[in-house]
N, C-alpha and C positions, 0 to 999 in steps of 0.2 A: 211203243208199238201200238198199232191199231187194235180195236177189241177183237176178241177171238171170233165172234160171230161173222165179222167182215172177212176174217182170214178163212173161215170155214166156207163161207159163201164163194170166195174166189177159188177155193179148192174144189168145190162142187161143180163150177162152171168151167173147170179145166184151165183157168187162168192161174198162173203161178204168182204168188205174192212177191213183190220185189225183194223182200227180206231173204227169201229162199233161192233167189236167182244167182246169188253171188257166193263165191267161195270165201268164207271169213278168214281173217288173218289168224294164225296160230298164237298160243300164248308166247312162244319163243319169239315170233316176229314183233309182238306187242311189247315184250320186255326190251328187245333190241331198240325199238323206237324210243321207249322211255329212257334207256341208257344213252343213246346218241343224242337225242334232244336235250337232255340234262347236261351233258358234257358241253354241247354247243352253248347253251344258255349260261352255264356257270363260268366257263373259261373264255368264251367269246363275247357274248352280249353283256354279261356281268362285269367283265373287265373294262369294256368300252364305256358302259354307262356309269360305272363307278368313277372312272377317271374324269368323265365329262361332268358329272355332278360335283366332284371334288374341284375342278378347275373353275366351273362357273360359280360355285359357292365362295371360293376364295376371292373371285373378282367382285362379286356383289355383296358378300358379307364376310369380310375378312376376320373381324373380331369374333363373330359367332363361330367360324370354322376353326379359329385358334383355341377357343374354349372347348369346341367339341373334340379336338384332338387330345384333350386330357380327360374327358368324360366318356369312358368306354361303354357304359351302359346306353347312353343316347346315341353314340356312334353305331352300336349294334343294332338299335331300333331303326336308325336311319338305313343301314345296310339291308336290314330285313324288308323295309318298305320298298327299297329299290329293287330287291330281288322278286318281290311279289308283283311289282309293275312289269318288270322284265318278263316274268312268266306269262303274265296276261297279254302283253304285247306280242311275244314270240309265238305263242300257240294261236292266238286269235288272228293275227295278220298272216301267219304262215299257212294256216289251214284255209283261210278265206282267199287270199291272193294267189296261192299256188293250187287252187281247186282241190282242196282236201288233203294236201301233202304238207309234211314238214320235212326237214333234212333227214330226219330218222326214217320217215315213211318213204322218201324217195330211195334211200339206200335199201330198204327191205322190200321195195316194190309193193307197198300197201298204200291205201288211201281212205279217207272218211267220206261216207255217203249218209244221206238221210235213210231211215228204214223203208221209206217209200221209193227208194232208188234215185232220188234227185240229189243234185249238188247241194252242199250245205250252204246256208245263207250266212251273212255276217252274225246275225243274232245267234244262230246255232254255234258258230265258232266261239263267239263270246261266252255263251252259256257253258259250253264244254270246258272252256279255260276256267271259269268261276267254279265249276263243279270239281275240278282237279284241286282247288284249294281247300276242300273240306278235309278236315283231319282224318287220317286213316283211309282215305279214298284210294290210295295206292293198293291197299290189300284187297280191294274189291276186284282187282284184276285176276284173282283166282277163279272168279266166275265172269259174269258180264260187268265190266267196269261201270261204276255209278255214272261216269261222265258220258257213257253210251246210252244207258238205261234211262236216265232222267232227261236226256235231250233227243230221244228217238233217233240216234245215229248208230252207225256201225263201221268198223274198220274191216276192209275187204282187201283180198289180194288182187292186184292189178293184172289184168290179162294183156299180154303183149305178143 
């Protein structure tokens, strides 16, 4: 967020800072977003990309894929890498292409904006996605989530 002096100056001149013009999403809405989006990623996108990577791997590297089928540690690492890529792709593309929405946010009628009230850019969406990968970031949702604070974004209720 901008520095406090700029916010005070806006308040003195009777201009309301964009951060305060919107009704912010509740913790319940944000939790529902997390739950819905993770279900979509794990059971939708994760299934599709797992099958695709497996089929492409068998076509291009059959011996390697055969060896991997017996090496559970390496297979687990490969699945973890696929999950991280899915996570980054899902959140980044959804939030940018759908103008601040993911499937969870569409259902709960919320969206992401920058704290200055503008629509998020691709860079903002990517940084939000990367911030979500920080260990224990999910627990920051008890206050202002780190992926909001670190990227100067906010989740608001959509007015309809």
